[in-house]
mmCIF file of the N, C-alpha and C atoms, coordinates in Angstrom:
data_MODEL
# 
_entry.id   MODEL 
# 
loop_
_atom_site.group_PDB 
_atom_site.id 
_atom_site.type_symbol 
_atom_site.label_atom_id 
_atom_site.label_alt_id 
_atom_site.label_comp_id 
_atom_site.label_asym_id 
_atom_site.label_entity_id 
_atom_site.label_seq_id 
_atom_site.pdbx_PDB_ins_code 
_atom_site.Cartn_x 
_atom_site.Cartn_y 
_atom_site.Cartn_z 
_atom_site.occupancy 
_atom_site.B_iso_or_equiv 
_atom_site.pdbx_formal_charge 
_atom_site.auth_seq_id 
_atom_site.auth_comp_id 
_atom_site.auth_asym_id 
_atom_site.auth_atom_id 
_atom_site.pdbx_PDB_model_num 
ATOM 1   N N  . MET A 1 1  ? -74.877 -112.896 147.741 1.00 0.00 ? 1  MET A N  1 
ATOM 2   C CA . MET A 1 1  ? -74.021 -111.876 147.178 1.00 0.00 ? 1  MET A CA 1 
ATOM 3   C C  . MET A 1 1  ? -73.638 -112.323 145.765 1.00 0.00 ? 1  MET A C  1 
ATOM 4   N N  . PRO A 1 2  ? -73.791 -111.451 144.790 1.00 0.00 ? 2  PRO A N  1 
ATOM 5   C CA . PRO A 1 2  ? -73.415 -111.802 143.418 1.00 0.00 ? 2  PRO A CA 1 
ATOM 6   C C  . PRO A 1 2  ? -71.916 -112.093 143.317 1.00 0.00 ? 2  PRO A C  1 
ATOM 7   N N  . LYS A 1 3  ? -71.571 -112.946 142.371 1.00 0.00 ? 3  LYS A N  1 
ATOM 8   C CA . LYS A 1 3  ? -70.188 -113.379 142.222 1.00 0.00 ? 3  LYS A CA 1 
ATOM 9   C C  . LYS A 1 3  ? -69.243 -112.208 141.947 1.00 0.00 ? 3  LYS A C  1 
ATOM 10  N N  . LYS A 1 4  ? -69.699 -111.186 141.240 1.00 0.00 ? 4  LYS A N  1 
ATOM 11  C CA . LYS A 1 4  ? -68.856 -110.025 140.918 1.00 0.00 ? 4  LYS A CA 1 
ATOM 12  C C  . LYS A 1 4  ? -68.459 -109.246 142.166 1.00 0.00 ? 4  LYS A C  1 
ATOM 13  N N  . GLU A 1 5  ? -69.300 -109.291 143.200 1.00 0.00 ? 5  GLU A N  1 
ATOM 14  C CA . GLU A 1 5  ? -69.035 -108.524 144.418 1.00 0.00 ? 5  GLU A CA 1 
ATOM 15  C C  . GLU A 1 5  ? -68.188 -109.298 145.429 1.00 0.00 ? 5  GLU A C  1 
ATOM 16  N N  . ARG A 1 6  ? -67.956 -110.568 145.192 1.00 0.00 ? 6  ARG A N  1 
ATOM 17  C CA . ARG A 1 6  ? -67.165 -111.378 146.120 1.00 0.00 ? 6  ARG A CA 1 
ATOM 18  C C  . ARG A 1 6  ? -65.679 -111.087 145.950 1.00 0.00 ? 6  ARG A C  1 
ATOM 19  N N  . TYR A 1 7  ? -64.951 -111.303 147.024 1.00 0.00 ? 7  TYR A N  1 
ATOM 20  C CA . TYR A 1 7  ? -63.501 -111.135 146.978 1.00 0.00 ? 7  TYR A CA 1 
ATOM 21  C C  . TYR A 1 7  ? -62.853 -112.482 146.700 1.00 0.00 ? 7  TYR A C  1 
ATOM 22  N N  . GLY A 1 8  ? -61.765 -112.454 145.957 1.00 0.00 ? 8  GLY A N  1 
ATOM 23  C CA . GLY A 1 8  ? -61.012 -113.674 145.687 1.00 0.00 ? 8  GLY A CA 1 
ATOM 24  C C  . GLY A 1 8  ? -60.112 -114.006 146.865 1.00 0.00 ? 8  GLY A C  1 
ATOM 25  N N  . ILE A 1 9  ? -59.673 -115.257 146.913 1.00 0.00 ? 9  ILE A N  1 
ATOM 26  C CA . ILE A 1 9  ? -58.827 -115.683 148.022 1.00 0.00 ? 9  ILE A CA 1 
ATOM 27  C C  . ILE A 1 9  ? -57.502 -114.924 148.006 1.00 0.00 ? 9  ILE A C  1 
ATOM 28  N N  . GLY A 1 10 ? -57.002 -114.616 146.825 1.00 0.00 ? 10 GLY A N  1 
ATOM 29  C CA . GLY A 1 10 ? -55.744 -113.867 146.717 1.00 0.00 ? 10 GLY A CA 1 
ATOM 30  C C  . GLY A 1 10 ? -55.844 -112.491 147.349 1.00 0.00 ? 10 GLY A C  1 
ATOM 31  N N  . GLU A 1 11 ? -56.943 -111.804 147.090 1.00 0.00 ? 11 GLU A N  1 
ATOM 32  C CA . GLU A 1 11 ? -57.147 -110.467 147.665 1.00 0.00 ? 11 GLU A CA 1 
ATOM 33  C C  . GLU A 1 11 ? -57.259 -110.531 149.189 1.00 0.00 ? 11 GLU A C  1 
ATOM 34  N N  . LEU A 1 12 ? -57.980 -111.513 149.668 1.00 0.00 ? 12 LEU A N  1 
ATOM 35  C CA . LEU A 1 12 ? -58.146 -111.655 151.116 1.00 0.00 ? 12 LEU A CA 1 
ATOM 36  C C  . LEU A 1 12 ? -56.815 -111.962 151.797 1.00 0.00 ? 12 LEU A C  1 
ATOM 37  N N  . LEU A 1 13 ? -56.033 -112.861 151.202 1.00 0.00 ? 13 LEU A N  1 
ATOM 38  C CA . LEU A 1 13 ? -54.744 -113.213 151.792 1.00 0.00 ? 13 LEU A CA 1 
ATOM 39  C C  . LEU A 1 13 ? -53.786 -112.031 151.774 1.00 0.00 ? 13 LEU A C  1 
ATOM 40  N N  . LYS A 1 14 ? -53.842 -111.235 150.719 1.00 0.00 ? 14 LYS A N  1 
ATOM 41  C CA . LYS A 1 14 ? -52.999 -110.034 150.649 1.00 0.00 ? 14 LYS A CA 1 
ATOM 42  C C  . LYS A 1 14 ? -53.371 -109.054 151.756 1.00 0.00 ? 14 LYS A C  1 
ATOM 43  N N  . THR A 1 15 ? -54.661 -108.921 152.004 1.00 0.00 ? 15 THR A N  1 
ATOM 44  C CA . THR A 1 15 ? -55.152 -107.993 153.020 1.00 0.00 ? 15 THR A CA 1 
ATOM 45  C C  . THR A 1 15 ? -54.658 -108.375 154.412 1.00 0.00 ? 15 THR A C  1 
ATOM 46  N N  . ILE A 1 16 ? -54.666 -109.660 154.717 1.00 0.00 ? 16 ILE A N  1 
ATOM 47  C CA . ILE A 1 16 ? -54.224 -110.091 156.048 1.00 0.00 ? 16 ILE A CA 1 
ATOM 48  C C  . ILE A 1 16 ? -52.749 -110.496 156.067 1.00 0.00 ? 16 ILE A C  1 
ATOM 49  N N  . ASP A 1 17 ? -52.064 -110.284 154.952 1.00 0.00 ? 17 ASP A N  1 
ATOM 50  C CA . ASP A 1 17 ? -50.625 -110.538 154.830 1.00 0.00 ? 17 ASP A CA 1 
ATOM 51  C C  . ASP A 1 17 ? -50.280 -111.990 155.179 1.00 0.00 ? 17 ASP A C  1 
ATOM 52  N N  . LEU A 1 18 ? -50.949 -112.904 154.480 1.00 0.00 ? 18 LEU A N  1 
ATOM 53  C CA . LEU A 1 18 ? -50.725 -114.330 154.693 1.00 0.00 ? 18 LEU A CA 1 
ATOM 54  C C  . LEU A 1 18 ? -50.375 -114.963 153.349 1.00 0.00 ? 18 LEU A C  1 
ATOM 55  N N  . LYS A 1 19 ? -49.362 -115.791 153.342 1.00 0.00 ? 19 LYS A N  1 
ATOM 56  C CA . LYS A 1 19 ? -48.934 -116.450 152.109 1.00 0.00 ? 19 LYS A CA 1 
ATOM 57  C C  . LYS A 1 19 ? -49.939 -117.531 151.727 1.00 0.00 ? 19 LYS A C  1 
ATOM 58  N N  . ARG A 1 20 ? -50.115 -117.709 150.425 1.00 0.00 ? 20 ARG A N  1 
ATOM 59  C CA . ARG A 1 20 ? -51.071 -118.686 149.915 1.00 0.00 ? 20 ARG A CA 1 
ATOM 60  C C  . ARG A 1 20 ? -50.763 -120.118 150.388 1.00 0.00 ? 20 ARG A C  1 
ATOM 61  N N  . PRO A 1 21 ? -49.490 -120.593 150.321 1.00 0.00 ? 21 PRO A N  1 
ATOM 62  C CA . PRO A 1 21 ? -49.216 -121.956 150.801 1.00 0.00 ? 21 PRO A CA 1 
ATOM 63  C C  . PRO A 1 21 ? -49.535 -122.144 152.287 1.00 0.00 ? 21 PRO A C  1 
ATOM 64  N N  . THR A 1 22 ? -49.289 -121.107 153.079 1.00 0.00 ? 22 THR A N  1 
ATOM 65  C CA . THR A 1 22 ? -49.598 -121.179 154.505 1.00 0.00 ? 22 THR A CA 1 
ATOM 66  C C  . THR A 1 22 ? -51.099 -121.354 154.709 1.00 0.00 ? 22 THR A C  1 
ATOM 67  N N  . TYR A 1 23 ? -51.878 -120.601 153.958 1.00 0.00 ? 23 TYR A N  1 
ATOM 68  C CA . TYR A 1 23 ? -53.335 -120.699 154.054 1.00 0.00 ? 23 TYR A CA 1 
ATOM 69  C C  . TYR A 1 23 ? -53.808 -122.114 153.729 1.00 0.00 ? 23 TYR A C  1 
ATOM 70  N N  . TYR A 1 24 ? -53.320 -122.665 152.625 1.00 0.00 ? 24 TYR A N  1 
ATOM 71  C CA . TYR A 1 24 ? -53.773 -123.992 152.218 1.00 0.00 ? 24 TYR A CA 1 
ATOM 72  C C  . TYR A 1 24 ? -53.266 -125.088 153.155 1.00 0.00 ? 24 TYR A C  1 
ATOM 73  N N  . ASP A 1 25 ? -52.059 -124.930 153.701 1.00 0.00 ? 25 ASP A N  1 
ATOM 74  C CA . ASP A 1 25 ? -51.552 -125.898 154.677 1.00 0.00 ? 25 ASP A CA 1 
ATOM 75  C C  . ASP A 1 25 ? -52.427 -125.912 155.927 1.00 0.00 ? 25 ASP A C  1 
ATOM 76  N N  . GLU A 1 26 ? -52.768 -124.730 156.428 1.00 0.00 ? 26 GLU A N  1 
ATOM 77  C CA . GLU A 1 26 ? -53.609 -124.635 157.627 1.00 0.00 ? 26 GLU A CA 1 
ATOM 78  C C  . GLU A 1 26 ? -55.012 -125.165 157.354 1.00 0.00 ? 26 GLU A C  1 
ATOM 79  N N  . ARG A 1 27 ? -55.523 -124.849 156.191 1.00 0.00 ? 27 ARG A N  1 
ATOM 80  C CA . ARG A 1 27 ? -56.855 -125.323 155.816 1.00 0.00 ? 27 ARG A CA 1 
ATOM 81  C C  . ARG A 1 27 ? -56.887 -126.853 155.783 1.00 0.00 ? 27 ARG A C  1 
ATOM 82  N N  . LYS A 1 28 ? -55.852 -127.450 155.202 1.00 0.00 ? 28 LYS A N  1 
ATOM 83  C CA . LYS A 1 28 ? -55.751 -128.909 155.130 1.00 0.00 ? 28 LYS A CA 1 
ATOM 84  C C  . LYS A 1 28 ? -55.618 -129.514 156.528 1.00 0.00 ? 28 LYS A C  1 
ATOM 85  N N  . ARG A 1 29 ? -54.826 -128.869 157.386 1.00 0.00 ? 29 ARG A N  1 
ATOM 86  C CA . ARG A 1 29 ? -54.617 -129.365 158.736 1.00 0.00 ? 29 ARG A CA 1 
ATOM 87  C C  . ARG A 1 29 ? -55.924 -129.356 159.528 1.00 0.00 ? 29 ARG A C  1 
ATOM 88  N N  . ILE A 1 30 ? -56.697 -128.303 159.387 1.00 0.00 ? 30 ILE A N  1 
ATOM 89  C CA . ILE A 1 30 ? -57.960 -128.180 160.117 1.00 0.00 ? 30 ILE A CA 1 
ATOM 90  C C  . ILE A 1 30 ? -58.984 -129.201 159.617 1.00 0.00 ? 30 ILE A C  1 
ATOM 91  N N  . ILE A 1 31 ? -59.056 -129.400 158.311 1.00 0.00 ? 31 ILE A N  1 
ATOM 92  C CA . ILE A 1 31 ? -60.026 -130.334 157.739 1.00 0.00 ? 31 ILE A CA 1 
ATOM 93  C C  . ILE A 1 31 ? -59.713 -131.767 158.156 1.00 0.00 ? 31 ILE A C  1 
ATOM 94  N N  . ASN A 1 32 ? -58.439 -132.124 158.200 1.00 0.00 ? 32 ASN A N  1 
ATOM 95  C CA . ASN A 1 32 ? -58.036 -133.501 158.496 1.00 0.00 ? 32 ASN A CA 1 
ATOM 96  C C  . ASN A 1 32 ? -57.783 -133.752 159.975 1.00 0.00 ? 32 ASN A C  1 
ATOM 97  N N  . LYS A 1 33 ? -58.231 -132.872 160.820 1.00 0.00 ? 33 LYS A N  1 
ATOM 98  C CA . LYS A 1 33 ? -57.976 -133.013 162.248 1.00 0.00 ? 33 LYS A CA 1 
ATOM 99  C C  . LYS A 1 33 ? -58.740 -134.218 162.797 1.00 0.00 ? 33 LYS A C  1 
ATOM 100 N N  . ASN A 1 34 ? -58.016 -135.114 163.427 1.00 0.00 ? 34 ASN A N  1 
ATOM 101 C CA . ASN A 1 34 ? -58.631 -136.287 164.051 1.00 0.00 ? 34 ASN A CA 1 
ATOM 102 C C  . ASN A 1 34 ? -58.893 -135.991 165.520 1.00 0.00 ? 34 ASN A C  1 
ATOM 103 N N  . ASP A 1 35 ? -60.036 -136.418 165.975 1.00 0.00 ? 35 ASP A N  1 
ATOM 104 C CA . ASP A 1 35 ? -60.386 -136.226 167.376 1.00 0.00 ? 35 ASP A CA 1 
ATOM 105 C C  . ASP A 1 35 ? -59.943 -137.455 168.156 1.00 0.00 ? 35 ASP A C  1 
ATOM 106 N N  . LYS A 1 36 ? -58.870 -137.323 168.933 1.00 0.00 ? 36 LYS A N  1 
ATOM 107 C CA . LYS A 1 36 ? -58.339 -138.480 169.649 1.00 0.00 ? 36 LYS A CA 1 
ATOM 108 C C  . LYS A 1 36 ? -59.232 -138.906 170.812 1.00 0.00 ? 36 LYS A C  1 
ATOM 109 N N  . TYR A 1 37 ? -60.192 -138.087 171.174 1.00 0.00 ? 37 TYR A N  1 
ATOM 110 C CA . TYR A 1 37 ? -61.098 -138.428 172.266 1.00 0.00 ? 37 TYR A CA 1 
ATOM 111 C C  . TYR A 1 37 ? -62.475 -138.857 171.762 1.00 0.00 ? 37 TYR A C  1 
ATOM 112 N N  . ALA A 1 38 ? -62.601 -139.161 170.495 1.00 0.00 ? 38 ALA A N  1 
ATOM 113 C CA . ALA A 1 38 ? -63.907 -139.497 169.922 1.00 0.00 ? 38 ALA A CA 1 
ATOM 114 C C  . ALA A 1 38 ? -64.531 -140.710 170.610 1.00 0.00 ? 38 ALA A C  1 
ATOM 115 N N  . ASP A 1 39 ? -63.735 -141.754 170.850 1.00 0.00 ? 39 ASP A N  1 
ATOM 116 C CA . ASP A 1 39 ? -64.266 -142.958 171.506 1.00 0.00 ? 39 ASP A CA 1 
ATOM 117 C C  . ASP A 1 39 ? -64.731 -142.652 172.925 1.00 0.00 ? 39 ASP A C  1 
ATOM 118 N N  . ALA A 1 40 ? -63.938 -141.868 173.641 1.00 0.00 ? 40 ALA A N  1 
ATOM 119 C CA . ALA A 1 40 ? -64.298 -141.515 175.017 1.00 0.00 ? 40 ALA A CA 1 
ATOM 120 C C  . ALA A 1 40 ? -65.569 -140.678 175.044 1.00 0.00 ? 40 ALA A C  1 
ATOM 121 N N  . LYS A 1 41 ? -65.732 -139.796 174.079 1.00 0.00 ? 41 LYS A N  1 
ATOM 122 C CA . LYS A 1 41 ? -66.930 -138.947 174.034 1.00 0.00 ? 41 LYS A CA 1 
ATOM 123 C C  . LYS A 1 41 ? -68.191 -139.781 173.846 1.00 0.00 ? 41 LYS A C  1 
ATOM 124 N N  . VAL A 1 42 ? -68.093 -140.833 173.040 1.00 0.00 ? 42 VAL A N  1 
ATOM 125 C CA . VAL A 1 42 ? -69.250 -141.709 172.824 1.00 0.00 ? 42 VAL A CA 1 
ATOM 126 C C  . VAL A 1 42 ? -69.632 -142.405 174.126 1.00 0.00 ? 42 VAL A C  1 
ATOM 127 N N  . VAL A 1 43 ? -68.639 -142.913 174.846 1.00 0.00 ? 43 VAL A N  1 
ATOM 128 C CA . VAL A 1 43 ? -68.903 -143.604 176.117 1.00 0.00 ? 43 VAL A CA 1 
ATOM 129 C C  . VAL A 1 43 ? -69.458 -142.623 177.147 1.00 0.00 ? 43 VAL A C  1 
ATOM 130 N N  . ILE A 1 44 ? -68.886 -141.429 177.219 1.00 0.00 ? 44 ILE A N  1 
ATOM 131 C CA . ILE A 1 44 ? -69.364 -140.408 178.163 1.00 0.00 ? 44 ILE A CA 1 
ATOM 132 C C  . ILE A 1 44 ? -70.810 -140.044 177.859 1.00 0.00 ? 44 ILE A C  1 
ATOM 133 N N  . LYS A 1 45 ? -71.133 -139.907 176.579 1.00 0.00 ? 45 LYS A N  1 
ATOM 134 C CA . LYS A 1 45 ? -72.502 -139.561 176.182 1.00 0.00 ? 45 LYS A CA 1 
ATOM 135 C C  . LYS A 1 45 ? -73.483 -140.654 176.617 1.00 0.00 ? 45 LYS A C  1 
ATOM 136 N N  . LYS A 1 46 ? -73.095 -141.925 176.447 1.00 0.00 ? 46 LYS A N  1 
ATOM 137 C CA . LYS A 1 46 ? -73.964 -143.034 176.869 1.00 0.00 ? 46 LYS A CA 1 
ATOM 138 C C  . LYS A 1 46 ? -74.165 -143.034 178.378 1.00 0.00 ? 46 LYS A C  1 
ATOM 139 N N  . ILE A 1 47 ? -73.091 -142.801 179.116 1.00 0.00 ? 47 ILE A N  1 
ATOM 140 C CA . ILE A 1 47 ? -73.186 -142.752 180.582 1.00 0.00 ? 47 ILE A CA 1 
ATOM 141 C C  . ILE A 1 47 ? -74.080 -141.592 181.013 1.00 0.00 ? 47 ILE A C  1 
ATOM 142 N N  . ALA A 1 48 ? -73.896 -140.441 180.387 1.00 0.00 ? 48 ALA A N  1 
ATOM 143 C CA . ALA A 1 48 ? -74.682 -139.257 180.743 1.00 0.00 ? 48 ALA A CA 1 
ATOM 144 C C  . ALA A 1 48 ? -76.160 -139.468 180.433 1.00 0.00 ? 48 ALA A C  1 
ATOM 145 N N  . GLU A 1 49 ? -76.456 -140.168 179.339 1.00 0.00 ? 49 GLU A N  1 
ATOM 146 C CA . GLU A 1 49 ? -77.853 -140.439 178.983 1.00 0.00 ? 49 GLU A CA 1 
ATOM 147 C C  . GLU A 1 49 ? -78.536 -141.289 180.054 1.00 0.00 ? 49 GLU A C  1 
ATOM 148 N N  . LYS A 1 50 ? -77.782 -142.200 180.674 1.00 0.00 ? 50 LYS A N  1 
ATOM 149 C CA . LYS A 1 50 ? -78.351 -143.034 181.744 1.00 0.00 ? 50 LYS A CA 1 
ATOM 150 C C  . LYS A 1 50 ? -78.739 -142.181 182.952 1.00 0.00 ? 50 LYS A C  1 
ATOM 151 N N  . GLY A 1 51 ? -78.016 -141.107 183.167 1.00 0.00 ? 51 GLY A N  1 
ATOM 152 C CA . GLY A 1 51 ? -78.274 -140.251 184.316 1.00 0.00 ? 51 GLY A CA 1 
ATOM 153 C C  . GLY A 1 51 ? -79.200 -139.088 184.020 1.00 0.00 ? 51 GLY A C  1 
ATOM 154 N N  . LYS A 1 52 ? -79.867 -139.130 182.888 1.00 0.00 ? 52 LYS A N  1 
ATOM 155 C CA . LYS A 1 52 ? -80.766 -138.038 182.523 1.00 0.00 ? 52 LYS A CA 1 
ATOM 156 C C  . LYS A 1 52 ? -82.068 -138.166 183.307 1.00 0.00 ? 52 LYS A C  1 
ATOM 157 N N  . TRP A 1 53 ? -82.519 -137.062 183.872 1.00 0.00 ? 53 TRP A N  1 
ATOM 158 C CA . TRP A 1 53 ? -83.748 -137.052 184.644 1.00 0.00 ? 53 TRP A CA 1 
ATOM 159 C C  . TRP A 1 53 ? -84.511 -135.771 184.334 1.00 0.00 ? 53 TRP A C  1 
ATOM 160 N N  . ARG A 1 54 ? -85.740 -135.911 183.893 1.00 0.00 ? 54 ARG A N  1 
ATOM 161 C CA . ARG A 1 54 ? -86.594 -134.772 183.515 1.00 0.00 ? 54 ARG A CA 1 
ATOM 162 C C  . ARG A 1 54 ? -85.920 -133.870 182.482 1.00 0.00 ? 54 ARG A C  1 
ATOM 163 N N  . GLY A 1 55 ? -85.225 -134.494 181.554 1.00 0.00 ? 55 GLY A N  1 
ATOM 164 C CA . GLY A 1 55 ? -84.603 -133.746 180.465 1.00 0.00 ? 55 GLY A CA 1 
ATOM 165 C C  . GLY A 1 55 ? -83.270 -133.114 180.794 1.00 0.00 ? 55 GLY A C  1 
ATOM 166 N N  . SER A 1 56 ? -82.791 -133.287 182.018 1.00 0.00 ? 56 SER A N  1 
ATOM 167 C CA . SER A 1 56 ? -81.509 -132.697 182.412 1.00 0.00 ? 56 SER A CA 1 
ATOM 168 C C  . SER A 1 56 ? -80.506 -133.796 182.739 1.00 0.00 ? 56 SER A C  1 
ATOM 169 N N  . TYR A 1 57 ? -79.262 -133.518 182.433 1.00 0.00 ? 57 TYR A N  1 
ATOM 170 C CA . TYR A 1 57 ? -78.204 -134.461 182.788 1.00 0.00 ? 57 TYR A CA 1 
ATOM 171 C C  . TYR A 1 57 ? -77.867 -134.279 184.263 1.00 0.00 ? 57 TYR A C  1 
ATOM 172 N N  . THR A 1 58 ? -77.906 -135.377 185.007 1.00 0.00 ? 58 THR A N  1 
ATOM 173 C CA . THR A 1 58 ? -77.659 -135.286 186.448 1.00 0.00 ? 58 THR A CA 1 
ATOM 174 C C  . THR A 1 58 ? -76.309 -135.860 186.852 1.00 0.00 ? 58 THR A C  1 
ATOM 175 N N  . TYR A 1 59 ? -75.654 -136.579 185.944 1.00 0.00 ? 59 TYR A N  1 
ATOM 176 C CA . TYR A 1 59 ? -74.347 -137.139 186.265 1.00 0.00 ? 59 TYR A CA 1 
ATOM 177 C C  . TYR A 1 59 ? -73.269 -136.094 186.027 1.00 0.00 ? 59 TYR A C  1 
ATOM 178 N N  . GLY A 1 60 ? -72.432 -135.920 187.023 1.00 0.00 ? 60 GLY A N  1 
ATOM 179 C CA . GLY A 1 60 ? -71.310 -135.005 186.899 1.00 0.00 ? 60 GLY A CA 1 
ATOM 180 C C  . GLY A 1 60 ? -70.006 -135.769 186.818 1.00 0.00 ? 60 GLY A C  1 
ATOM 181 N N  . TYR A 1 61 ? -68.934 -135.063 186.994 1.00 0.00 ? 61 TYR A N  1 
ATOM 182 C CA . TYR A 1 61 ? -67.586 -135.620 186.896 1.00 0.00 ? 61 TYR A CA 1 
ATOM 183 C C  . TYR A 1 61 ? -67.383 -136.785 187.858 1.00 0.00 ? 61 TYR A C  1 
ATOM 184 N N  . ARG A 1 62 ? -67.827 -136.622 189.097 1.00 0.00 ? 62 ARG A N  1 
ATOM 185 C CA . ARG A 1 62 ? -67.571 -137.644 190.119 1.00 0.00 ? 62 ARG A CA 1 
ATOM 186 C C  . ARG A 1 62 ? -68.330 -138.942 189.863 1.00 0.00 ? 62 ARG A C  1 
ATOM 187 N N  . ARG A 1 63 ? -69.453 -138.883 189.195 1.00 0.00 ? 63 ARG A N  1 
ATOM 188 C CA . ARG A 1 63 ? -70.186 -140.102 188.863 1.00 0.00 ? 63 ARG A CA 1 
ATOM 189 C C  . ARG A 1 63 ? -69.672 -140.718 187.565 1.00 0.00 ? 63 ARG A C  1 
ATOM 190 N N  . ILE A 1 64 ? -69.284 -139.874 186.627 1.00 0.00 ? 64 ILE A N  1 
ATOM 191 C CA . ILE A 1 64 ? -68.875 -140.364 185.314 1.00 0.00 ? 64 ILE A CA 1 
ATOM 192 C C  . ILE A 1 64 ? -67.487 -141.006 185.340 1.00 0.00 ? 64 ILE A C  1 
ATOM 193 N N  . MET A 1 65 ? -66.536 -140.453 186.076 1.00 0.00 ? 65 MET A N  1 
ATOM 194 C CA . MET A 1 65 ? -65.162 -140.967 186.068 1.00 0.00 ? 65 MET A CA 1 
ATOM 195 C C  . MET A 1 65 ? -65.064 -142.433 186.497 1.00 0.00 ? 65 MET A C  1 
ATOM 196 N N  . PRO A 1 66 ? -65.685 -142.864 187.608 1.00 0.00 ? 66 PRO A N  1 
ATOM 197 C CA . PRO A 1 66 ? -65.597 -144.289 187.964 1.00 0.00 ? 66 PRO A CA 1 
ATOM 198 C C  . PRO A 1 66 ? -66.239 -145.196 186.908 1.00 0.00 ? 66 PRO A C  1 
ATOM 199 N N  . LEU A 1 67 ? -67.315 -144.729 186.293 1.00 0.00 ? 67 LEU A N  1 
ATOM 200 C CA . LEU A 1 67 ? -67.963 -145.523 185.252 1.00 0.00 ? 67 LEU A CA 1 
ATOM 201 C C  . LEU A 1 67 ? -67.090 -145.612 184.002 1.00 0.00 ? 67 LEU A C  1 
ATOM 202 N N  . LEU A 1 68 ? -66.343 -144.553 183.713 1.00 0.00 ? 68 LEU A N  1 
ATOM 203 C CA . LEU A 1 68 ? -65.390 -144.597 182.602 1.00 0.00 ? 68 LEU A CA 1 
ATOM 204 C C  . LEU A 1 68 ? -64.286 -145.608 182.885 1.00 0.00 ? 68 LEU A C  1 
ATOM 205 N N  . GLU A 1 69 ? -63.813 -145.625 184.113 1.00 0.00 ? 69 GLU A N  1 
ATOM 206 C CA . GLU A 1 69 ? -62.764 -146.580 184.478 1.00 0.00 ? 69 GLU A CA 1 
ATOM 207 C C  . GLU A 1 69 ? -63.272 -148.014 184.367 1.00 0.00 ? 69 GLU A C  1 
ATOM 208 N N  . LYS A 1 70 ? -64.529 -148.245 184.734 1.00 0.00 ? 70 LYS A N  1 
ATOM 209 C CA . LYS A 1 70 ? -65.117 -149.579 184.579 1.00 0.00 ? 70 LYS A CA 1 
ATOM 210 C C  . LYS A 1 70 ? -65.232 -149.954 183.104 1.00 0.00 ? 70 LYS A C  1 
ATOM 211 N N  . ALA A 1 71 ? -65.454 -148.950 182.254 1.00 0.00 ? 71 ALA A N  1 
ATOM 212 C CA . ALA A 1 71 ? -65.563 -149.187 180.812 1.00 0.00 ? 71 ALA A CA 1 
ATOM 213 C C  . ALA A 1 71 ? -64.194 -149.367 180.160 1.00 0.00 ? 71 ALA A C  1 
ATOM 214 N N  . GLY A 1 72 ? -63.129 -149.181 180.941 1.00 0.00 ? 72 GLY A N  1 
ATOM 215 C CA . GLY A 1 72 ? -61.784 -149.392 180.413 1.00 0.00 ? 72 GLY A CA 1 
ATOM 216 C C  . GLY A 1 72 ? -61.090 -148.139 179.926 1.00 0.00 ? 72 GLY A C  1 
ATOM 217 N N  . ILE A 1 73 ? -61.671 -147.000 180.157 1.00 0.00 ? 73 ILE A N  1 
ATOM 218 C CA . ILE A 1 73 ? -61.047 -145.737 179.751 1.00 0.00 ? 73 ILE A CA 1 
ATOM 219 C C  . ILE A 1 73 ? -60.431 -145.117 180.994 1.00 0.00 ? 73 ILE A C  1 
ATOM 220 N N  . THR A 1 74 ? -59.127 -145.351 181.169 1.00 0.00 ? 74 THR A N  1 
ATOM 221 C CA . THR A 1 74 ? -58.445 -144.876 182.377 1.00 0.00 ? 74 THR A CA 1 
ATOM 222 C C  . THR A 1 74 ? -57.446 -143.775 182.079 1.00 0.00 ? 74 THR A C  1 
ATOM 223 N N  . TRP A 1 75 ? -57.276 -143.391 180.840 1.00 0.00 ? 75 TRP A N  1 
ATOM 224 C CA . TRP A 1 75 ? -56.284 -142.389 180.486 1.00 0.00 ? 75 TRP A CA 1 
ATOM 225 C C  . TRP A 1 75 ? -56.762 -140.973 180.730 1.00 0.00 ? 75 TRP A C  1 
ATOM 226 N N  . LEU A 1 76 ? -58.018 -140.794 181.094 1.00 0.00 ? 76 LEU A N  1 
ATOM 227 C CA . LEU A 1 76 ? -58.518 -139.465 181.446 1.00 0.00 ? 76 LEU A CA 1 
ATOM 228 C C  . LEU A 1 76 ? -58.277 -139.249 182.934 1.00 0.00 ? 76 LEU A C  1 
ATOM 229 N N  . LYS A 1 77 ? -57.337 -138.425 183.268 1.00 0.00 ? 77 LYS A N  1 
ATOM 230 C CA . LYS A 1 77 ? -57.006 -138.163 184.670 1.00 0.00 ? 77 LYS A CA 1 
ATOM 231 C C  . LYS A 1 77 ? -57.282 -136.696 184.985 1.00 0.00 ? 77 LYS A C  1 
ATOM 232 N N  . PRO A 1 78 ? -57.713 -136.403 186.204 1.00 0.00 ? 78 PRO A N  1 
ATOM 233 C CA . PRO A 1 78 ? -57.951 -135.000 186.565 1.00 0.00 ? 78 PRO A CA 1 
ATOM 234 C C  . PRO A 1 78 ? -56.637 -134.226 186.608 1.00 0.00 ? 78 PRO A C  1 
ATOM 235 N N  . LEU A 1 79 ? -56.706 -132.961 186.239 1.00 0.00 ? 79 LEU A N  1 
ATOM 236 C CA . LEU A 1 79 ? -55.523 -132.113 186.277 1.00 0.00 ? 79 LEU A CA 1 
ATOM 237 C C  . LEU A 1 79 ? -55.213 -131.670 187.694 1.00 0.00 ? 79 LEU A C  1 
ATOM 238 N N  . TYR A 1 80 ? -56.255 -131.546 188.497 1.00 0.00 ? 80 TYR A N  1 
ATOM 239 C CA . TYR A 1 80 ? -56.078 -131.059 189.857 1.00 0.00 ? 80 TYR A CA 1 
ATOM 240 C C  . TYR A 1 80 ? -56.975 -131.862 190.781 1.00 0.00 ? 80 TYR A C  1 
ATOM 241 N N  . VAL A 1 81 ? -56.415 -132.399 191.818 1.00 0.00 ? 81 VAL A N  1 
ATOM 242 C CA . VAL A 1 81 ? -57.200 -133.147 192.802 1.00 0.00 ? 81 VAL A CA 1 
ATOM 243 C C  . VAL A 1 81 ? -57.071 -132.429 194.130 1.00 0.00 ? 81 VAL A C  1 
ATOM 244 N N  . ALA A 1 82 ? -58.191 -132.005 194.671 1.00 0.00 ? 82 ALA A N  1 
ATOM 245 C CA . ALA A 1 82 ? -58.170 -131.252 195.928 1.00 0.00 ? 82 ALA A CA 1 
ATOM 246 C C  . ALA A 1 82 ? -58.113 -132.173 197.117 1.00 0.00 ? 82 ALA A C  1 
# 
């Protein structure tokens, strides 16, 4: 799209009735978001790769959780236990 046909940020914010500082604060918050589960995701991915068979992941929650606990990640608890 040519630059002349693009809308400016001011016009867009006016259309959705959002203040400019609010937009930039939210934008900054989203960009700087830290993933507190990043370490756990790496360990889960490694465990899941071990259980891969014929291109499919075969390890589910019940196999992964005890292995996570052995790896020292015990802060992941189920929300509901039947």
